[in-house]
PyMOL Python script that loads the backbone (N, CA, C, O; Angstrom):
from pymol import cmd

cmd.read_pdbstr("""\
ATOM      1  N   UNK A   1       0.857  -1.182   0.000  1.00  0.00           N
ATOM      2  CA  UNK A   1       0.000   0.000   0.000  1.00  0.00           C
ATOM      3  C   UNK A   1       0.895   1.234   0.000  1.00  0.00           C
ATOM      4  O   UNK A   1       1.859   1.314   0.762  1.00  0.00           O
ATOM      5  N   UNK A   2       0.569   2.187  -0.855  1.00  0.00           N
ATOM      6  CA  UNK A   2       1.407   3.382  -0.946  1.00  0.00           C
ATOM      7  C   UNK A   2       1.013   4.417   0.117  1.00  0.00           C
ATOM      8  O   UNK A   2       0.020   4.253   0.826  1.00  0.00           O
ATOM      9  N   UNK A   3       1.806   5.473   0.210  1.00  0.00           N
ATOM     10  CA  UNK A   3       1.606   6.502   1.233  1.00  0.00           C
ATOM     11  C   UNK A   3       0.236   7.152   1.124  1.00  0.00           C
ATOM     12  O   UNK A   3      -0.436   7.351   2.136  1.00  0.00           O
ATOM     13  N   UNK A   4      -0.186   7.484  -0.085  1.00  0.00           N
ATOM     14  CA  UNK A   4      -1.465   8.167  -0.239  1.00  0.00           C
ATOM     15  C   UNK A   4      -2.634   7.299   0.212  1.00  0.00           C
ATOM     16  O   UNK A   4      -3.536   7.791   0.890  1.00  0.00           O
ATOM     17  N   UNK A   5      -2.636   6.038  -0.144  1.00  0.00           N
ATOM     18  CA  UNK A   5      -3.700   5.134   0.304  1.00  0.00           C
ATOM     19  C   UNK A   5      -3.676   4.980   1.813  1.00  0.00           C
ATOM     20  O   UNK A   5      -4.728   4.957   2.452  1.00  0.00           O
ATOM     21  N   UNK A   6      -2.481   4.873   2.390  1.00  0.00           N
ATOM     22  CA  UNK A   6      -2.359   4.744   3.839  1.00  0.00           C
ATOM     23  C   UNK A   6      -2.918   5.967   4.551  1.00  0.00           C
ATOM     24  O   UNK A   6      -3.653   5.831   5.529  1.00  0.00           O
ATOM     25  N   UNK A   7      -2.577   7.164   4.071  1.00  0.00           N
ATOM     26  CA  UNK A   7      -3.092   8.393   4.676  1.00  0.00           C
ATOM     27  C   UNK A   7      -4.613   8.465   4.560  1.00  0.00           C
ATOM     28  O   UNK A   7      -5.309   8.821   5.511  1.00  0.00           O
ATOM     29  N   UNK A   8      -5.111   8.119   3.378  1.00  0.00           N
ATOM     30  CA  UNK A   8      -6.556   8.166   3.143  1.00  0.00           C
ATOM     31  C   UNK A   8      -7.293   7.263   4.129  1.00  0.00           C
ATOM     32  O   UNK A   8      -8.228   7.711   4.792  1.00  0.00           O
ATOM     33  N   UNK A   9      -6.890   6.012   4.234  1.00  0.00           N
ATOM     34  CA  UNK A   9      -7.605   5.060   5.074  1.00  0.00           C
ATOM     35  C   UNK A   9      -7.361   5.282   6.559  1.00  0.00           C
ATOM     36  O   UNK A   9      -8.257   5.049   7.370  1.00  0.00           O
ATOM     37  N   UNK A  10      -6.167   5.728   6.929  1.00  0.00           N
ATOM     38  CA  UNK A  10      -5.905   6.072   8.327  1.00  0.00           C
ATOM     39  C   UNK A  10      -6.815   7.224   8.743  1.00  0.00           C
ATOM     40  O   UNK A  10      -7.381   7.205   9.836  1.00  0.00           O
ATOM     41  N   UNK A  11      -6.956   8.216   7.884  1.00  0.00           N
ATOM     42  CA  UNK A  11      -7.838   9.340   8.168  1.00  0.00           C
ATOM     43  C   UNK A  11      -9.291   8.921   8.284  1.00  0.00           C
ATOM     44  O   UNK A  11     -10.015   9.401   9.155  1.00  0.00           O
ATOM     45  N   UNK A  12      -9.714   8.032   7.412  1.00  0.00           N
ATOM     46  CA  UNK A  12     -11.093   7.547   7.444  1.00  0.00           C
ATOM     47  C   UNK A  12     -11.363   6.777   8.735  1.00  0.00           C
ATOM     48  O   UNK A  12     -12.381   7.000   9.390  1.00  0.00           O
ATOM     49  N   UNK A  13     -10.470   5.887   9.096  1.00  0.00           N
ATOM     50  CA  UNK A  13     -10.674   5.064  10.288  1.00  0.00           C
ATOM     51  C   UNK A  13     -10.673   5.922  11.552  1.00  0.00           C
ATOM     52  O   UNK A  13     -11.514   5.724  12.428  1.00  0.00           O
ATOM     53  N   UNK A  14      -9.741   6.873  11.659  1.00  0.00           N
ATOM     54  CA  UNK A  14      -9.725   7.726  12.849  1.00  0.00           C
ATOM     55  C   UNK A  14     -10.972   8.603  12.917  1.00  0.00           C
ATOM     56  O   UNK A  14     -11.458   8.889  14.012  1.00  0.00           O
ATOM     57  N   UNK A  15     -11.497   9.034  11.778  1.00  0.00           N
ATOM     58  CA  UNK A  15     -12.734   9.827  11.768  1.00  0.00           C
ATOM     59  C   UNK A  15     -13.923   8.983  12.214  1.00  0.00           C
ATOM     60  O   UNK A  15     -14.798   9.479  12.924  1.00  0.00           O
ATOM     61  N   UNK A  16     -13.966   7.732  11.813  1.00  0.00           N
ATOM     62  CA  UNK A  16     -15.052   6.841  12.233  1.00  0.00           C
ATOM     63  C   UNK A  16     -14.999   6.615  13.735  1.00  0.00           C
ATOM     64  O   UNK A  16     -16.028   6.672  14.408  1.00  0.00           O
ATOM     65  N   UNK A  17     -13.814   6.360  14.265  1.00  0.00           N
ATOM     66  CA  UNK A  17     -13.672   6.147  15.704  1.00  0.00           C
ATOM     67  C   UNK A  17     -14.047   7.416  16.470  1.00  0.00           C
ATOM     68  O   UNK A  17     -14.707   7.343  17.506  1.00  0.00           O
ATOM     69  N   UNK A  18     -13.629   8.579  15.963  1.00  0.00           N
ATOM     70  CA  UNK A  18     -14.023   9.857  16.570  1.00  0.00           C
ATOM     71  C   UNK A  18     -15.539   9.962  16.648  1.00  0.00           C
ATOM     72  O   UNK A  18     -16.091  10.280  17.702  1.00  0.00           O
ATOM     73  N   UNK A  19     -16.209   9.695  15.536  1.00  0.00           N
ATOM     74  CA  UNK A  19     -17.667   9.824  15.493  1.00  0.00           C
ATOM     75  C   UNK A  19     -18.340   8.910  16.512  1.00  0.00           C
ATOM     76  O   UNK A  19     -19.283   9.316  17.190  1.00  0.00           O
ATOM     77  N   UNK A  20     -17.860   7.698  16.614  1.00  0.00           N
ATOM     78  CA  UNK A  20     -18.452   6.753  17.556  1.00  0.00           C
ATOM     79  C   UNK A  20     -18.210   7.164  19.003  1.00  0.00           C
ATOM     80  O   UNK A  20     -19.115   7.070  19.833  1.00  0.00           O
ATOM     81  N   UNK A  21     -17.000   7.618  19.313  1.00  0.00           N
ATOM     82  CA  UNK A  21     -16.697   8.038  20.683  1.00  0.00           C
ATOM     83  C   UNK A  21     -17.582   9.194  21.127  1.00  0.00           C
ATOM     84  O   UNK A  21     -18.068   9.205  22.258  1.00  0.00           O
ATOM     85  N   UNK A  22     -17.791  10.153  20.256  1.00  0.00           N
ATOM     86  CA  UNK A  22     -18.629  11.303  20.597  1.00  0.00           C
ATOM     87  C   UNK A  22     -20.099  10.883  20.655  1.00  0.00           C
ATOM     88  O   UNK A  22     -20.823  11.313  21.552  1.00  0.00           O
ATOM     89  N   UNK A  23     -20.544  10.059  19.723  1.00  0.00           N
ATOM     90  CA  UNK A  23     -21.948   9.634  19.671  1.00  0.00           C
ATOM     91  C   UNK A  23     -22.331   8.771  20.870  1.00  0.00           C
ATOM     92  O   UNK A  23     -23.452   8.877  21.367  1.00  0.00           O
ATOM     93  N   UNK A  24     -21.424   7.924  21.343  1.00  0.00           N
ATOM     94  CA  UNK A  24     -21.729   7.056  22.483  1.00  0.00           C
ATOM     95  C   UNK A  24     -21.778   7.814  23.809  1.00  0.00           C
ATOM     96  O   UNK A  24     -22.303   7.305  24.800  1.00  0.00           O
ATOM     97  N   UNK A  25     -21.227   9.038  23.825  1.00  0.00           N
ATOM     98  CA  UNK A  25     -21.281   9.881  25.021  1.00  0.00           C
ATOM     99  C   UNK A  25     -20.806   9.126  26.273  1.00  0.00           C
ATOM    100  O   UNK A  25     -21.509   9.051  27.280  1.00  0.00           O
ATOM    101  N   UNK A  26     -19.602   8.578  26.175  1.00  0.00           N
ATOM    102  CA  UNK A  26     -19.057   7.774  27.267  1.00  0.00           C
ATOM    103  C   UNK A  26     -17.939   8.500  28.012  1.00  0.00           C
ATOM    104  O   UNK A  26     -17.194   7.886  28.776  1.00  0.00           O
ATOM    105  N   UNK A  27     -17.828   9.788  27.790  1.00  0.00           N
ATOM    106  CA  UNK A  27     -16.804  10.564  28.477  1.00  0.00           C
ATOM    107  C   UNK A  27     -15.458  10.569  27.777  1.00  0.00           C
ATOM    108  O   UNK A  27     -14.454  10.953  28.377  1.00  0.00           O
ATOM    109  N   UNK A  28     -15.418  10.153  26.526  1.00  0.00           N
ATOM    110  CA  UNK A  28     -14.158  10.104  25.789  1.00  0.00           C
ATOM    111  C   UNK A  28     -14.117  11.191  24.717  1.00  0.00           C
ATOM    112  O   UNK A  28     -13.492  11.017  23.671  1.00  0.00           O
ATOM    113  N   UNK A  29     -14.781  12.301  24.979  1.00  0.00           N
ATOM    114  CA  UNK A  29     -14.852  13.356  23.981  1.00  0.00           C
ATOM    115  C   UNK A  29     -13.486  13.951  23.658  1.00  0.00           C
ATOM    116  O   UNK A  29     -13.198  14.234  22.495  1.00  0.00           O
ATOM    117  N   UNK A  30     -12.649  14.142  24.660  1.00  0.00           N
ATOM    118  CA  UNK A  30     -11.324  14.708  24.390  1.00  0.00           C
ATOM    119  C   UNK A  30     -10.542  13.796  23.444  1.00  0.00           C
ATOM    120  O   UNK A  30      -9.924  14.267  22.489  1.00  0.00           O
ATOM    121  N   UNK A  31     -10.573  12.507  23.711  1.00  0.00           N
ATOM    122  CA  UNK A  31      -9.902  11.553  22.818  1.00  0.00           C
ATOM    123  C   UNK A  31     -10.527  11.610  21.430  1.00  0.00           C
ATOM    124  O   UNK A  31      -9.816  11.565  20.426  1.00  0.00           O
ATOM    125  N   UNK A  32     -11.839  11.707  21.368  1.00  0.00           N
ATOM    126  CA  UNK A  32     -12.523  11.790  20.093  1.00  0.00           C
ATOM    127  C   UNK A  32     -12.091  13.002  19.284  1.00  0.00           C
ATOM    128  O   UNK A  32     -11.802  12.884  18.093  1.00  0.00           O
ATOM    129  N   UNK A  33     -12.045  14.171  19.924  1.00  0.00           N
ATOM    130  CA  UNK A  33     -11.633  15.378  19.208  1.00  0.00           C
ATOM    131  C   UNK A  33     -10.160  15.325  18.815  1.00  0.00           C
ATOM    132  O   UNK A  33      -9.764  15.899  17.800  1.00  0.00           O
ATOM    133  N   UNK A  34      -9.356  14.642  19.612  1.00  0.00           N
ATOM    134  CA  UNK A  34      -7.952  14.436  19.237  1.00  0.00           C
ATOM    135  C   UNK A  34      -7.876  13.587  17.966  1.00  0.00           C
ATOM    136  O   UNK A  34      -7.082  13.867  17.068  1.00  0.00           O
ATOM    137  N   UNK A  35      -8.709  12.552  17.903  1.00  0.00           N
ATOM    138  CA  UNK A  35      -8.744  11.720  16.703  1.00  0.00           C
ATOM    139  C   UNK A  35      -9.256  12.498  15.496  1.00  0.00           C
ATOM    140  O   UNK A  35      -8.801  12.275  14.374  1.00  0.00           O
ATOM    141  N   UNK A  36     -10.201  13.409  15.719  1.00  0.00           N
ATOM    142  CA  UNK A  36     -10.685  14.248  14.623  1.00  0.00           C
ATOM    143  C   UNK A  36      -9.544  15.096  14.065  1.00  0.00           C
ATOM    144  O   UNK A  36      -9.394  15.215  12.849  1.00  0.00           O
ATOM    145  N   UNK A  37      -8.747  15.682  14.945  1.00  0.00           N
ATOM    146  CA  UNK A  37      -7.610  16.489  14.502  1.00  0.00           C
ATOM    147  C   UNK A  37      -6.606  15.635  13.727  1.00  0.00           C
ATOM    148  O   UNK A  37      -6.118  16.049  12.675  1.00  0.00           O
ATOM    149  N   UNK A  38      -6.302  14.454  14.241  1.00  0.00           N
ATOM    150  CA  UNK A  38      -5.367  13.550  13.562  1.00  0.00           C
ATOM    151  C   UNK A  38      -5.919  13.140  12.201  1.00  0.00           C
ATOM    152  O   UNK A  38      -5.187  13.099  11.212  1.00  0.00           O
ATOM    153  N   UNK A  39      -7.209  12.838  12.157  1.00  0.00           N
ATOM    154  CA  UNK A  39      -7.854  12.474  10.902  1.00  0.00           C
ATOM    155  C   UNK A  39      -7.769  13.616   9.890  1.00  0.00           C
ATOM    156  O   UNK A  39      -7.455  13.395   8.721  1.00  0.00           O
ATOM    157  N   UNK A  40      -8.050  14.834  10.348  1.00  0.00           N
ATOM    158  CA  UNK A  40      -8.010  16.001   9.450  1.00  0.00           C
ATOM    159  C   UNK A  40      -6.610  16.213   8.890  1.00  0.00           C
ATOM    160  O   UNK A  40      -6.452  16.569   7.723  1.00  0.00           O
ATOM    161  N   UNK A  41      -5.606  15.996   9.713  1.00  0.00           N
ATOM    162  CA  UNK A  41      -4.226  16.150   9.236  1.00  0.00           C
ATOM    163  C   UNK A  41      -3.906  15.081   8.185  1.00  0.00           C
ATOM    164  O   UNK A  41      -3.358  15.389   7.127  1.00  0.00           O
ATOM    165  N   UNK A  42      -4.253  13.828   8.483  1.00  0.00           N
ATOM    166  CA  UNK A  42      -3.960  12.737   7.550  1.00  0.00           C
ATOM    167  C   UNK A  42      -4.685  12.935   6.222  1.00  0.00           C
ATOM    168  O   UNK A  42      -4.078  12.822   5.157  1.00  0.00           O
ATOM    169  N   UNK A  43      -5.974  13.228   6.286  1.00  0.00           N
ATOM    170  CA  UNK A  43      -6.735  13.414   5.052  1.00  0.00           C
ATOM    171  C   UNK A  43      -6.306  14.703   4.357  1.00  0.00           C
ATOM    172  O   UNK A  43      -6.331  14.781   3.128  1.00  0.00           O
ATOM    173  N   UNK A  44      -5.916  15.707   5.127  1.00  0.00           N
ATOM    174  CA  UNK A  44      -5.419  16.943   4.533  1.00  0.00           C
ATOM    175  C   UNK A  44      -4.143  16.717   3.740  1.00  0.00           C
ATOM    176  O   UNK A  44      -3.993  17.248   2.639  1.00  0.00           O
ATOM    177  N   UNK A  45      -3.229  15.937   4.286  1.00  0.00           N
ATOM    178  CA  UNK A  45      -1.991  15.622   3.550  1.00  0.00           C
ATOM    179  C   UNK A  45      -2.325  14.812   2.303  1.00  0.00           C
ATOM    180  O   UNK A  45      -1.780  15.060   1.227  1.00  0.00           O
ATOM    181  N   UNK A  46      -3.229  13.836   2.454  1.00  0.00           N
ATOM    182  CA  UNK A  46      -3.663  13.046   1.298  1.00  0.00           C
ATOM    183  C   UNK A  46      -4.259  13.948   0.223  1.00  0.00           C
ATOM    184  O   UNK A  46      -3.940  13.810  -0.958  1.00  0.00           O
ATOM    185  N   UNK A  47      -5.128  14.876   0.636  1.00  0.00           N
ATOM    186  CA  UNK A  47      -5.774  15.789  -0.312  1.00  0.00           C
ATOM    187  C   UNK A  47      -4.756  16.700  -0.991  1.00  0.00           C
ATOM    188  O   UNK A  47      -4.855  16.964  -2.190  1.00  0.00           O
ATOM    189  N   UNK A  48      -3.786  17.176  -0.230  1.00  0.00           N
ATOM    190  CA  UNK A  48      -2.746  18.037  -0.798  1.00  0.00           C
ATOM    191  C   UNK A  48      -1.935  17.274  -1.853  1.00  0.00           C
ATOM    192  O   UNK A  48      -1.688  17.778  -2.948  1.00  0.00           O
ATOM    193  N   UNK A  49      -1.530  16.061  -1.502  1.00  0.00           N
ATOM    194  CA  UNK A  49      -0.729  15.264  -2.440  1.00  0.00           C
ATOM    195  C   UNK A  49      -1.515  14.922  -3.704  1.00  0.00           C
ATOM    196  O   UNK A  49      -0.952  14.862  -4.797  1.00  0.00           O
ATOM    197  N   UNK A  50      -2.816  14.699  -3.546  1.00  0.00           N
ATOM    198  CA  UNK A  50      -3.647  14.344  -4.686  1.00  0.00           C
ATOM    199  C   UNK A  50      -4.293  15.536  -5.375  1.00  0.00           C
ATOM    200  O   UNK A  50      -5.061  15.376  -6.324  1.00  0.00           O
ATOM    201  N   UNK A  51      -3.975  16.734  -4.889  1.00  0.00           N
ATOM    202  CA  UNK A  51      -4.519  17.974  -5.461  1.00  0.00           C
ATOM    203  C   UNK A  51      -6.056  18.024  -5.403  1.00  0.00           C
ATOM    204  O   UNK A  51      -6.716  18.486  -6.334  1.00  0.00           O
ATOM    205  N   UNK A  52      -6.600  17.533  -4.280  1.00  0.00           N
ATOM    206  CA  UNK A  52      -8.040  17.575  -4.033  1.00  0.00           C
ATOM    207  C   UNK A  52      -8.321  18.821  -3.199  1.00  0.00           C
ATOM    208  O   UNK A  52      -8.419  18.747  -1.974  1.00  0.00           O
ATOM    209  N   UNK A  53      -8.449  19.950  -3.860  1.00  0.00           N
ATOM    210  CA  UNK A  53      -8.506  21.238  -3.164  1.00  0.00           C
ATOM    211  C   UNK A  53      -9.742  21.389  -2.284  1.00  0.00           C
ATOM    212  O   UNK A  53      -9.652  21.965  -1.200  1.00  0.00           O
ATOM    213  N   UNK A  54     -10.882  20.891  -2.721  1.00  0.00           N
ATOM    214  CA  UNK A  54     -12.093  20.993  -1.920  1.00  0.00           C
ATOM    215  C   UNK A  54     -11.992  20.195  -0.630  1.00  0.00           C
ATOM    216  O   UNK A  54     -12.390  20.672   0.432  1.00  0.00           O
ATOM    217  N   UNK A  55     -11.468  18.998  -0.721  1.00  0.00           N
ATOM    218  CA  UNK A  55     -11.297  18.160   0.469  1.00  0.00           C
ATOM    219  C   UNK A  55     -10.252  18.769   1.395  1.00  0.00           C
ATOM    220  O   UNK A  55     -10.413  18.737   2.615  1.00  0.00           O
ATOM    221  N   UNK A  56      -9.192  19.319   0.834  1.00  0.00           N
ATOM    222  CA  UNK A  56      -8.166  19.984   1.637  1.00  0.00           C
ATOM    223  C   UNK A  56      -8.768  21.152   2.415  1.00  0.00           C
ATOM    224  O   UNK A  56      -8.497  21.315   3.605  1.00  0.00           O
ATOM    225  N   UNK A  57      -9.579  21.959   1.747  1.00  0.00           N
ATOM    226  CA  UNK A  57     -10.245  23.085   2.416  1.00  0.00           C
ATOM    227  C   UNK A  57     -11.146  22.586   3.549  1.00  0.00           C
ATOM    228  O   UNK A  57     -11.166  23.175   4.629  1.00  0.00           O
ATOM    229  N   UNK A  58     -11.879  21.518   3.307  1.00  0.00           N
ATOM    230  CA  UNK A  58     -12.755  20.940   4.322  1.00  0.00           C
ATOM    231  C   UNK A  58     -11.963  20.480   5.539  1.00  0.00           C
ATOM    232  O   UNK A  58     -12.449  20.597   6.663  1.00  0.00           O
ATOM    233  N   UNK A  59     -10.767  19.964   5.344  1.00  0.00           N
ATOM    234  CA  UNK A  59      -9.961  19.465   6.453  1.00  0.00           C
ATOM    235  C   UNK A  59      -9.495  20.592   7.372  1.00  0.00           C
ATOM    236  O   UNK A  59      -9.272  20.368   8.562  1.00  0.00           O
ATOM    237  N   UNK A  60      -9.347  21.804   6.829  1.00  0.00           N
ATOM    238  CA  UNK A  60      -9.032  22.938   7.708  1.00  0.00           C
ATOM    239  C   UNK A  60     -10.168  23.176   8.696  1.00  0.00           C
ATOM    240  O   UNK A  60      -9.927  23.479   9.864  1.00  0.00           O
ATOM    241  N   UNK A  61     -11.406  23.039   8.226  1.00  0.00           N
ATOM    242  CA  UNK A  61     -12.555  23.182   9.113  1.00  0.00           C
ATOM    243  C   UNK A  61     -12.566  22.073  10.157  1.00  0.00           C
ATOM    244  O   UNK A  61     -12.747  22.344  11.344  1.00  0.00           O
ATOM    245  N   UNK A  62     -12.375  20.825   9.727  1.00  0.00           N
ATOM    246  CA  UNK A  62     -12.385  19.701  10.668  1.00  0.00           C
ATOM    247  C   UNK A  62     -11.253  19.820  11.691  1.00  0.00           C
ATOM    248  O   UNK A  62     -11.451  19.521  12.868  1.00  0.00           O
ATOM    249  N   UNK A  63     -10.080  20.249  11.256  1.00  0.00           N
ATOM    250  CA  UNK A  63      -8.968  20.446  12.190  1.00  0.00           C
ATOM    251  C   UNK A  63      -9.321  21.530  13.202  1.00  0.00           C
ATOM    252  O   UNK A  63      -9.035  21.389  14.391  1.00  0.00           O
ATOM    253  N   UNK A  64      -9.935  22.602  12.738  1.00  0.00           N
ATOM    254  CA  UNK A  64     -10.358  23.675  13.646  1.00  0.00           C
ATOM    255  C   UNK A  64     -11.390  23.166  14.642  1.00  0.00           C
ATOM    256  O   UNK A  64     -11.316  23.484  15.829  1.00  0.00           O
ATOM    257  N   UNK A  65     -12.351  22.379  14.168  1.00  0.00           N
ATOM    258  CA  UNK A  65     -13.363  21.812  15.054  1.00  0.00           C
ATOM    259  C   UNK A  65     -12.721  20.890  16.087  1.00  0.00           C
ATOM    260  O   UNK A  65     -13.123  20.882  17.250  1.00  0.00           O
ATOM    261  N   UNK A  66     -11.727  20.115  15.666  1.00  0.00           N
ATOM    262  CA  UNK A  66     -11.022  19.238  16.601  1.00  0.00           C
ATOM    263  C   UNK A  66     -10.302  20.029  17.678  1.00  0.00           C
ATOM    264  O   UNK A  66     -10.356  19.670  18.854  1.00  0.00           O
ATOM    265  N   UNK A  67      -9.636  21.088  17.291  1.00  0.00           N
ATOM    266  CA  UNK A  67      -8.912  21.926  18.260  1.00  0.00           C
ATOM    267  C   UNK A  67      -9.888  22.597  19.220  1.00  0.00           C
ATOM    268  O   UNK A  67      -9.655  22.618  20.428  1.00  0.00           O
ATOM    269  N   UNK A  68     -10.970  23.140  18.695  1.00  0.00           N
ATOM    270  CA  UNK A  68     -11.974  23.784  19.559  1.00  0.00           C
ATOM    271  C   UNK A  68     -12.563  22.763  20.526  1.00  0.00           C
ATOM    272  O   UNK A  68     -12.716  23.050  21.713  1.00  0.00           O
ATOM    273  N   UNK A  69     -12.892  21.583  20.029  1.00  0.00           N
ATOM    274  CA  UNK A  69     -13.426  20.527  20.893  1.00  0.00           C
ATOM    275  C   UNK A  69     -12.448  20.112  21.982  1.00  0.00           C
ATOM    276  O   UNK A  69     -12.848  19.891  23.125  1.00  0.00           O
ATOM    277  N   UNK A  70     -11.170  20.005  21.637  1.00  0.00           N
ATOM    278  CA  UNK A  70     -10.158  19.643  22.634  1.00  0.00           C
ATOM    279  C   UNK A  70     -10.043  20.715  23.702  1.00  0.00           C
ATOM    280  O   UNK A  70      -9.928  20.401  24.886  1.00  0.00           O
ATOM    281  N   UNK A  71     -10.073  21.970  23.298  1.00  0.00           N
ATOM    282  CA  UNK A  71      -9.963  23.074  24.267  1.00  0.00           C
ATOM    283  C   UNK A  71     -11.183  23.077  25.177  1.00  0.00           C
ATOM    284  O   UNK A  71     -11.045  23.244  26.389  1.00  0.00           O
ATOM    285  N   UNK A  72     -12.358  22.900  24.623  1.00  0.00           N
ATOM    286  CA  UNK A  72     -13.586  22.926  25.424  1.00  0.00           C
ATOM    287  C   UNK A  72     -13.685  21.781  26.399  1.00  0.00           C
ATOM    288  O   UNK A  72     -14.232  21.954  27.488  1.00  0.00           O
ATOM    289  N   UNK A  73     -13.173  20.610  26.046  1.00  0.00           N
ATOM    290  CA  UNK A  73     -13.294  19.436  26.908  1.00  0.00           C
ATOM    291  C   UNK A  73     -12.110  19.240  27.842  1.00  0.00           C
ATOM    292  O   UNK A  73     -12.129  18.347  28.689  1.00  0.00           O
ATOM    293  N   UNK A  74     -11.097  20.053  27.698  1.00  0.00           N
ATOM    294  CA  UNK A  74      -9.902  19.896  28.538  1.00  0.00           C
ATOM    295  C   UNK A  74     -10.122  20.360  29.928  1.00  0.00           C
ATOM    296  O   UNK A  74      -9.210  20.292  30.753  1.00  0.00           O
TER     297      UNK A  74
END
""", "prot")
cmd.dss("prot")
cmd.show_as("cartoon", "prot")
cmd.util.cbc("prot")
cmd.orient("prot")
């Protein structure tokens, strides 16, 4: 598996885990928002390498949401 595929799927999996942690409301919100930030970075790098400008722009929003969530839950 090449770097781009690895980044894409790592980002997808961390985003799924983030969504589940927040949805289950089990007190793991900080970890969830940390995973959202990690996911946004991974998918952002993937988008940059693949010249997917719309997805790259979206990842800036998700990264911001992850940072805000981490600050609020800390």
